[in-house]
PAZAPA-4460 file (N, C-alpha, C; in steps of 0.05 Angstrom, whole numbers, plus 32768, in hexadecimal, padded with zeros to 4 digits):
% residues 229
    n_x    n_y    n_z   ca_x   ca_y   ca_z    c_x    c_y    c_z   seq   type   mol
   8011   7FE8   8000   8000   8000   8000   8012   8019   8000     1      L     A
   800F   8029   7FEC   801F   8042   7FEA   800D   805A   7FED     2      I     A
   8014   806B   8001   8003   8082   8007   8013   809C   8001     3      I     A
   8007   80AD   7FF1   8014   80C6   7FE9   8002   80DE   7FF0     4      D     A
   7FFD   80E1   800A   7FED   80F7   8014   7FF9   8102   802D     5      H     A
   800F   8110   802B   801D   8119   8043   800D   812D   8053     6      W     A
   7FFA   813B   8046   7FEC   8150   8054   7FD1   8147   8061     7      D     A
   7FCC   812D   8062   7FB4   8124   8070   7FB6   812B   808D     8      W     A
   7F9F   8132   809A   7FA0   813B   80B6   7FA9   8125   80CA     9      P     A
   7FB1   812E   80E1   7FBA   811C   80F6   7FA6   8106   80FD    10      A     A
   7F8C   810D   80FB   7F77   80FA   8102   7F78   80E2   80EF    11      E     A
   7F80   80E6   80D6   7F82   80D0   80C4   7F99   80BD   80CC    12      Y     A
   7FB0   80C9   80D2   7FC7   80B8   80D9   7FC2   80A8   80F2    13      W     A
   7FB2   80B3   8105   7FAC   80A5   811D   7F9A   808D   8118    14      E     A
   7F89   808E   8104   7F77   8078   80FE   7F84   8063   80EC    15      R     A
   7F99   806A   80DF   7FA7   8057   80CD   7FB3   8040   80DD    16      L     A
   7FAC   8028   80D6   7FB7   8011   80E5   7FC7   7FFF   80D2    17      E     A
   7FE0   7FF8   80DA   7FF1   7FE7   80C9   7FE6   7FCA   80CB    18      K     A
   7FE9   7FBB   80B5   7FE1   7F9F   80B4   7FFA   7F8E   80AF    19      R     A
   7FFC   7F78   80BD   8014   7F67   80BA   8019   7F5E   809E    20      P     A
   8004   7F59   808E   8008   7F4F   8073   800D   7F64   805E    21      E     A
   800E   7F7D   8066   8010   7F93   8053   8029   7FA5   805A    22      T     A
   8038   7FAB   8046   804E   7FBE   8049   8043   7FDA   8044    23      I     A
   8045   7FEB   8058   803A   8007   8055   8051   8019   804D    24      F     A
   804E   8025   8036   8062   8038   802A   8055   8053   8028    25      V     A
   8065   8068   802F   805A   8083   802D   806D   8095   801E    26      A     A
   8063   80AA   8013   8072   80BE   8005   806E   80DA   8012    27      V     A
   8083   80E6   801B   8081   8102   8026   806C   8105   803C    28      D     A
   8071   80F9   8053   805F   80FC   8069   806C   810B   8080    29      I     A
   805D   8116   8093   8069   8123   80AA   8078   810E   80BB    30      P     A
   808F   8115   80C6   809E   8102   80D6   808E   80F5   80EC    31      P     A
   807A   8103   80F6   8069   80F7   810B   8059   80DF   8102    32      G     A
   8058   80DA   80E8   8049   80C3   80DE   805A   80AB   80D7    33      G     A
   8074   80AD   80DC   8086   8097   80D4   807E   807C   80E0    34      F     A
   8075   807D   80F9   806F   8064   8107   8058   8054   80FB    35      Y     A
   8049   8060   80E9   8033   8053   80DC   803D   8043   80C3    36      K     A
   8056   8046   80BB   805F   803B   80A2   8078   8029   80A5    37      F     A
   807B   8018   8091   8093   8007   808F   80A9   8015   8080    38      D     A
   80A1   8025   806C   80B5   8031   805A   80AB   804D   8051    39      L     A
   80BC   8060   8052   80B5   807C   804A   80CA   8088   8038    40      V     A
   80C0   8093   8022   80D1   80A2   8010   80CB   80C0   8013    41      F     A
   80DE   80CF   801E   80D9   80EB   8024   80E2   80FE   800E    42      Q     A
   80F1   80F4   7FFA   80FB   8106   7FE5   810A   811D   7FF1    43      G     A
   8104   8135   7FE8   8112   814D   7FF2   8101   815E   8005    44      I     A
   80EC   8151   8011   80DB   8161   8023   80EA   816A   803C    45      R     A
   80FB   8159   8047   8108   8160   8060   8126   8167   805C    46      N     A
   8132   815D   8047   814F   8161   8043   8156   815E   8026    47      S     A
   816C   816B   801F   8177   8168   8004   818F   8155   8004    48      L     A
   8194   8148   801B   81A9   8134   801E   819C   8118   801C    49      A     A
   81AA   8106   800F   81A0   80EA   800E   81A6   80DD   8029    50      N     A
   8191   80D4   8036   8193   80C7   8050   8182   80AE   8051    51      R     A
   818B   809A   8060   817C   8081   8065   817E   807C   8083    52      D     A
   8167   807A   8090   8167   8075   80AD   814D   8068   80B6    53      Y     A
   814D   805F   80CF   8135   8053   80DB   8129   8067   80EF    54      K     A
   810F   806A   80EF   8102   807A   8103   80E7   806E   8109    55      Q     A
   80E2   8069   8122   80C8   805E   812C   80C2   8044   811D    56      D     A
   80D6   8034   8118   80D2   801A   810A   80CE   801C   80EC    57      G     A
   80D2   8034   80E1   80CE   8038   80C5   80E9   803E   80B7    58      C     A
   80ED   8033   809F   8104   8038   808F   80FF   8052   807F    59      S     A
   810F   8066   8084   810B   8080   8077   8121   8085   8063    60      V     A
   811A   808E   804B   812D   8094   8036   8126   80B0   802C    61      H     A
   813A   80C2   802D   8134   80DE   8024   814C   80E9   8014    62      E     A
   8146   80FE   8005   815A   810B   7FF4   8153   8107   7FD7    63      G     A
   8162   8115   7FC5   815D   8113   7FA8   815F   80F6   7F9D    64      P     A
   816E   80E5   7FAB   8170   80C9   7FA2   8155   80BB   7FA3    65      K     A
   8143   80C5   7FB3   812A   80B7   7FB8   8112   80C7   7FB0    66      Y     A
   8114   80D4   7F99   80FD   80E3   7F8E   80E9   80CF   7F82    67      L     A
   80CF   80D5   7F86   80BB   80C4   7F7A   80B3   80D1   7F5F    68      M     A
   80C1   80C9   7F4A   80BD   80D3   7F2F   80B9   80BB   7F1C    69      L     A
   80AF   80C1   7F05   80AD   80AC   7EF0   80C8   80A0   7EEB    70      S     A
   80C9   8085   7EE7   80E3   8078   7EE0   80F0   8084   7EC7    71      P     A
   80DF   8090   7EB5   80EA   809C   7E9D   80FC   80B4   7EA4    72      D     A
   80F8   80C0   7EBC   8107   80D7   7EC4   8124   80D1   7ECB    73      S     A
   812A   80B7   7ECF   8145   80B0   7ED8   815A   80B8   7EC4    74      Q     A
   8153   80B8   7EAB   8166   80BF   7E96   8170   80DC   7E99    75      R     A
   8161   80ED   7EA7   8168   8109   7EAA   8178   810E   7EC4    76      Y     A
   817E   80F9   7ED3   818D   80FD   7EEC   81A8   8109   7EE7    77      S     A
   81AD   8121   7EF1   81C7   812E   7EED   81CD   8136   7ED1    78      G     A
   81B8   8137   7EC0   81BC   813B   7EA3   81C1   8158   7E9B    79      A     A
   81BA   816B   7EAC   81BF   8187   7EA5   81DD   818C   7EA3    80      W     A
   81E6   8199   7E8E   8202   81A0   7E8A   8205   81BE   7E84    81      K     A
   8218   81CB   7E91   821C   81E8   7E8B   8226   81ED   7E6F    82      P     A
   821C   8202   7E63   8225   820A   7E48   8238   8222   7E49    83      T     A
   823B   822E   7E60   824C   8246   7E62   823F   825F   7E59    84      G     A
   8224   825E   7E53   8216   8275   7E4A   81FB   8276   7E57    85      R     A
   81ED   828C   7E55   81D1   828E   7E5E   81C0   8298   7E47    86      L     A
   81B5   8285   7E38   81A5   828B   7E21   8189   827F   7E23    87      K     A
   8188   8265   7E29   816F   8256   7E2B   8164   8257   7E47    88      S     A
   814C   8262   7E4B   8140   8264   7E66   8125   8257   7E66    89      V     A
   8121   8244   7E79   8107   8236   7E7B   80F7   8243   7E92    90      L     A
   80DE   824A   7E8C   80CC   8255   7EA0   80B6   8240   7EA6    91      L     A
   80B4   8239   7EBF   80A0   8224   7EC6   8094   822B   7EE2    92      T     A
   807A   822E   7EE3   806D   8238   7EFC   8057   8226   7F06    93      F     A
   805A   820C   7F02   8046   81F9   7F0D   802E   81F5   7EFB    94      G     A
   801D   81E2   7F03   8007   81DB   7EF3   7FF1   81F0   7EF0    95      G     A
   7FF0   8203   7F04   7FDB   8217   7F03   7FE5   8234   7F03    96      T     A
   7FFF   8238   7F07   800A   8253   7F08   7FF9   8265   7F1A    97      D     A
   7FF7   825C   7F33   7FE5   826A   7F46   7FEB   8287   7F49    98      L     A
   8004   828F   7F48   800C   82AB   7F4D   800F   82BB   7F34    99      A     A
   8008   82B0   7F1D   800A   82BF   7F04   8027   82C6   7EFC   100      G     A
   803A   82B4   7F02   8056   82BA   7EFD   805D   82BB   7EDF   101      F     A
   804D   82AE   7ECF   8053   82AE   7EB2   8053   82CB   7EA8   102      S     A
   803D   82D9   7EAD   803B   82F5   7EA5   804F   8307   7EB3   103      N     A
   8051   8303   7ECD   8063   8314   7EDD   8080   8312   7ED4   104      K     A
   8089   82FA   7ECE   80A5   82F5   7EC6   80AA   8301   7EAA   105      T     A
   8097   82FD   7E98   809A   8308   7E7D   809B   8326   7E7E   106      L     A
   808B   8333   7E8F   808C   8350   7E92   80A8   8359   7E9C   107      D     A
   80B4   834A   7EAE   80CF   8351   7EB8   80E4   834C   7EA2   108      C     A
   80E2   8336   7E94   80F6   832F   7E80   80F8   8344   7E6A   109      L     A
   80E2   8350   7E63   80E3   8364   7E4D   80F2   837D   7E55   110      R     A
   80F7   8380   7E6F   8106   8397   7E78   8124   8393   7E77   111      R     A
   812D   837A   7E72   8149   8374   7E71   8154   8377   7E55   112      L     A
   816E   837E   7E51   8179   8382   7E37   8183   8368   7E2A   113      P     A
   8180   8351   7E38   818A   8338   7E2E   8176   8329   7E1D   114      H     A
   817F   831B   7E08   816E   830C   7DF7   816F   82EF   7DFE   115      N     A
   815B   82E5   7E0E   815A   82CA   7E16   8148   82BA   7E03   116      F     A
   814D   82A0   7E00   813A   828E   7DF3   8129   8282   7E09   117      D     A
   8110   828B   7E0A   80FE   8284   7E21   80EB   826D   7E19   118      L     A
   80EA   8259   7E2B   80D5   8244   7E28   80C4   8246   7E41   119      T     A
   80AA   824B   7E3D   8097   824D   7E53   8085   8234   7E53   120      L     A
   8087   8225   7E69   8075   820E   7E6C   805C   8216   7E7A   121      I     A
   8045   8214   7E6D   802C   821B   7E79   801D   8202   7E82   122      V     A
   8017   8200   7E9C   800A   81E9   7EA7   7FED   81E6   7E9E   123      G     A
   7FE2   81CE   7EA0   7FC7   81C9   7E97   7FB1   81D8   7EA6   124      P     A
   7FB7   81E1   7EBE   7FA3   81EF   7ECE   7FA6   820D   7ECE   125      G     A
   7FB7   8217   7EBD   7FBC   8234   7EBC   7FA3   8242   7EB1   126      T     A
   7F96   8254   7EC0   7F7C   825F   7EB7   7F7E   8275   7EA3   127      P     A
   7F95   8283   7EA1   7F97   829B   7E90   7FAA   8297   7E78   128      N     A
   7FA7   8280   7E6B   7FB9   8279   7E55   7FB8   828E   7E3E   129      Y     A
   7FA1   8298   7E38   7F9F   82AC   7E22   7FAD   82C6   7E29   130      S     A
   7FAC   82CD   7E43   7FB9   82E6   7E4C   7FD8   82E2   7E4B   131      A     A
   7FE1   82CA   7E51   7FFE   82C4   7E4F   8007   82C6   7E32   132      I     A
   7FF7   82BA   7E20   7FFE   82BC   7E04   8000   82D9   7DFB   133      E     A
   7FED   82E9   7E03   7FEC   8305   7DFC   8004   8314   7E06   134      A     A
   800B   830F   7E1F   8023   831C   7E2B   803C   8314   7E1C   135      T     A
   803F   82FA   7E16   8057   82F1   7E07   8058   82FE   7DEC   136      A     A
   8042   8300   7DDF   8041   830C   7DC3   8048   8329   7DC4   137      K     A
   803F   8338   7DD8   8044   8355   7DD9   805E   835C   7DE5   138      S     A
   806C   8349   7DF1   8084   834F   7E00   809C   8354   7DEE   139      S     A
   809C   8349   7DD6   80B3   834B   7DC5   80C9   8336   7DCC   140      G     A
   80C3   8325   7DDF   80D5   8310   7DE7   80D3   82F8   7DD5   141      L     A
   80E8   82E8   7DD4   80E7   82CF   7DC5   80DD   82B9   7DD9   142      K     A
   80C4   82B2   7DD7   80B7   82A0   7DEA   80AA   8289   7DDC   143      V     A
   80B1   8271   7DE4   80A3   8259   7DDA   8092   824E   7DF1   144      D     A
   8077   8250   7DEE   8064   8247   7E02   805C   822A   7DFC   145      I     A
   805F   8219   7E10   8058   81FD   7E0D   8044   81F4   7E22   146      L     A
   8032   81E2   7E1A   801F   81D6   7E2C   8020   81B7   7E2A   147      R     A
   8017   81AA   7E3F   8015   818C   7E3E   802F   817F   7E36   148      D     A
   8045   8187   7E43   805F   817A   7E3D   8061   815F   7E4B   149      I     A
   8072   814E   7E41   8075   8134   7E4C   8088   8133   7E64   150      G     A
   809E   8142   7E63   80B2   8141   7E78   80BE   815C   7E7D   151      S     A
   80B9   8167   7E95   80C4   8181   7E9C   80E3   817E   7EA0   152      L     A
   80EC   8167   7EAA   8108   8162   7EAE   8118   8165   7E94   153      A     A
   810C   815B   7E7F   8119   815D   7E65   811E   817A   7E5D   154      E     A
   810B   818B   7E61   810E   81A7   7E5A   8121   81B5   7E6D   155      F     A
   8122   81AD   7E86   8136   81B8   7E99   8152   81B3   7E8F   156      M     A
   8157   819B   7E85   8171   8194   7E7C   817A   81A3   7E63   157      C     A
   8167   81AC   7E53   816D   81BC   7E3B   8173   81D9   7E41   158      R     A
   8169   81E3   7E58   816B   8200   7E5D   8186   8207   7E6B   159      A     A
   818F   821F   7E67   81A6   8229   7E76   819E   8231   7E92   160      D     A
   8184   8239   7E95   817A   8242   7EAF   815C   823C   7EB0   161      L     A
   8153   8234   7EC8   8136   8230   7ECD   812C   8245   7EE0   162      V     A
   8115   8251   7ED9   8107   8263   7EEC   80EE   8255   7EF4   163      V     A
   80EB   8250   7F0E   80D6   823D   7F16   80CA   8245   7F31   164      S     A
   80B2   823C   7F37   80A8   823D   7F52   80B5   8227   7F62   165      T     A
   80B5   822B   7F7D   80C3   8218   7F8F   80B0   8203   7F9A   166      A     A
   809F   81F7   7F88   808F   81E0   7F91   80A1   81C8   7F93   167      G     A
   8098   81B4   7FA3   80A9   819C   7FA6   80AD   818D   7F8D   168      L     A
   8098   818C   7F7B   809B   817E   7F62   80B1   818A   7F50   169      G     A
   80B0   81A5   7F4E   80C4   81B2   7F3D   80E0   81B0   7F4A   170      S     A
   80E2   81B3   7F64   80FC   81B0   7F72   8107   8194   7F6F   171      L     A
   80F5   8180   7F70   80FE   8165   7F6C   810B   8161   7F51   172      A     A
   80FF   816D   7F3C   810A   816A   7F21   8124   817A   7F1E   173      E     A
   8126   8191   7F2B   813E   81A0   7F2B   8155   8190   7F39   174      L     A
   814E   8183   7F50   8161   8173   7F5E   816A   815B   7F4D   175      A     A
   8157   8150   7F3F   815E   8139   7F2D   8171   8141   7F17   176      L     A
   816B   8156   7F09   817A   815E   7EF1   8193   816D   7EF8   177      T     A
   8194   817C   7F0E   81AA   818D   7F14   81A9   81A8   7F07   178      G     A
   8192   81AF   7EFB   818F   81C8   7EED   818E   81DF   7F00   179      A     A
   819C   81F6   7EFA   819C   820D   7F0C   8182   821D   7F08   180      P     A
   8179   822B   7F1D   815F   8238   7F1C   815E   8252   7F2C   181      A     A
   814B   8262   7F25   8141   8278   7F35   8126   8270   7F3F   182      I     A
   8121   8274   7F59   8108   8269   7F65   80F6   827F   7F6F   183      L     A
   80DB   827B   7F69   80C6   828C   7F73   80B4   827C   7F86   184      F     A
   80A4   828A   7F96   8090   827D   7FA7   8074   8285   7F9E   185      A     A
   8064   8271   7F97   8048   8277   7F90   8035   8275   7FA8   186      A     A
   803D   8265   7FBC   802E   8262   7FD5   8042   8263   7FEC   187      V     A
   8038   8268   8005   804A   826C   801B   805F   8257   8021   188      P     A
   8057   823D   801F   806B   8228   8026   8082   8227   8012   189      H     A
   807F   8232   7FFB   8094   8231   7FE7   80AB   8244   7FEF   190      Q     A
   80A6   8258   8001   80BD   8268   800A   80D0   8257   801A   191      T     A
   80C5   8245   802B   80D6   8233   803A   80E5   821F   8028   192      D     A
   80D7   8215   8014   80E3   8203   8000   80FB   8210   7FF3   193      N     A
   80F7   8229   7FEA   810C   8238   7FDC   8124   823D   7FEE   194      A     A
   811E   8244   8007   8134   8249   801B   8146   8230   801D   195      D     A
   8139   8219   8021   8147   8200   8025   8157   81F9   800C   196      K     A
   814A   81FA   7FF5   8157   81F1   7FDC   816E   8203   7FD4   197      Y     A
   816A   821E   7FD6   817E   8231   7FCD   8196   8231   7FE0   198      S     A
   8193   8228   7FF9   81A8   8229   800C   81C0   8217   8005   199      S     A
   81BB   8203   7FF4   81D1   81F1   7FED   81DC   81F7   7FD2   200      I     A
   81D3   820C   7FC5   81DE   8215   7FAB   81CE   820A   7F94   201      G     A
   81D3   8215   7F7C   81C5   820C   7F64   81AB   821B   7F5F   202      G     A
   81A3   822D   7F72   818A   823C   7F6E   818D   8257   7F7B   203      A     A
   8182   826C   7F6F   8180   8286   7F7A   8164   828B   7F85   204      L     A
   8162   8295   7F9D   8148   8297   7FAB   813B   82B2   7FA7   205      N     A
   8126   82B3   7F96   8116   82CB   7F93   80FA   82C6   7F9F   206      C     A
   80F9   82B4   7FB3   80DF   82AB   7FBE   80DA   82B6   7FDA   207      A     A
   80E6   82CD   7FE1   80E2   82D7   7FFC   80C5   82E1   8000   208      Q     A
   80B8   82E9   7FEA   809D   82F3   7FEB   808B   82E2   7FD9   209      K     A
   8074   82DB   7FE2   8062   82CA   7FD2   8056   82DA   7FBB   210      V     A
   8058   82CE   7FA3   804B   82DA   7F8C   8059   82F2   7F80   211      G     A
   8072   82F7   7F88   807F   8310   7F80   8096   830A   7F6D   212      I     A
   8097   8319   7F57   80AE   831A   7F45   80B8   8337   7F46   213      V     A
   80CF   833C   7F53   80D7   8358   7F57   80F3   835D   7F4D   214      D     A
   80FF   8373   7F55   8119   837B   7F4B   812F   8367   7F52   215      E     A
   812C   8357   7F67   8140   8343   7F6E   8143   832F   7F57   216      L     A
   812D   8327   7F4B   812D   8315   7F34   813C   8321   7F1D   217      F     A
   8136   833A   7F17   8143   8348   7F01   8161   834A   7F05   218      I     A
   8169   8351   7F1E   8186   8353   7F24   8194   8338   7F21   219      R     A
   8188   8323   7F2C   8194   8308   7F2A   8197   8300   7F0C   220      H     A
   8182   8303   7EFD   8183   82FA   7EE1   8197   830B   7ED1   221      L     A
   8198   8325   7ED6   81AB   8337   7EC8   81C7   832F   7ECF   222      D     A
   81CC   8329   7EE8   81E7   8321   7EF1   81EF   8306   7EE5   223      S     A
   81DD   82F3   7EE3   81E3   82D9   7ED7   81E8   82DC   7EB9   224      L     A
   81D9   82ED   7EAC   81DD   82F1   7E8F   81F9   82FC   7E89   225      A     A
   8202   830E   7E9B   821C   831A   7E97   8233   8308   7E9F   226      K     A
   822D   82F5   7EB1   8242   82E2   7EBA   8236   82C6   7EBE   227      N     A
   8230   82B8   7EA8   8222   829E   7EAA   8231   8289   7EBB   228      P     A
   824C   828B   7EBC   825B   8277   7ECB   8254   8279   7EE9   229      Q     A
***
């Protein structure tokens, strides 16, 4: 039995009973629920270091080595390679783009003197797709807008830089590929995610404020464009 609902309330965990004939496996659960399971894969929820240990009778495996991704993603493990330039930039803001980062980022990018090749991944739940298309068209930027892609990791490996929200799914794929990123926060908990992920390098943190694309982003991107190394 594999359970992937880390945010279920404490009342649920208290009612859950282990059965001798069943191996209980969980993905990304609060540490207080470990005793209910035989095996837990924590991914990068608690740490960016690969760790294996026992807690409350449960075998716990955490870190990028234990991401729950499609087996097809394995080919992209560590596949990002530096080109020594900053030309191709991938913009990806989750399945719904809750904070409207697509439009906000394009508005900022048109203020910079650099000519990037932009790929914008628009999620299936993004409500303002026509507005994003209009912004891209009027911006004068070179933007390729894509929907319904098969593998975000593949596009991360192709880009010189990724601009992304700090959701656990996106961070997991950044950890898998090794692609460098600038991070935003669409919801409050993503500020904590960005703090943790950027602290070990490979990402610049522009997620101090929820839903904001400000001058810090422009300064970071301008600095990287002038000195890609």
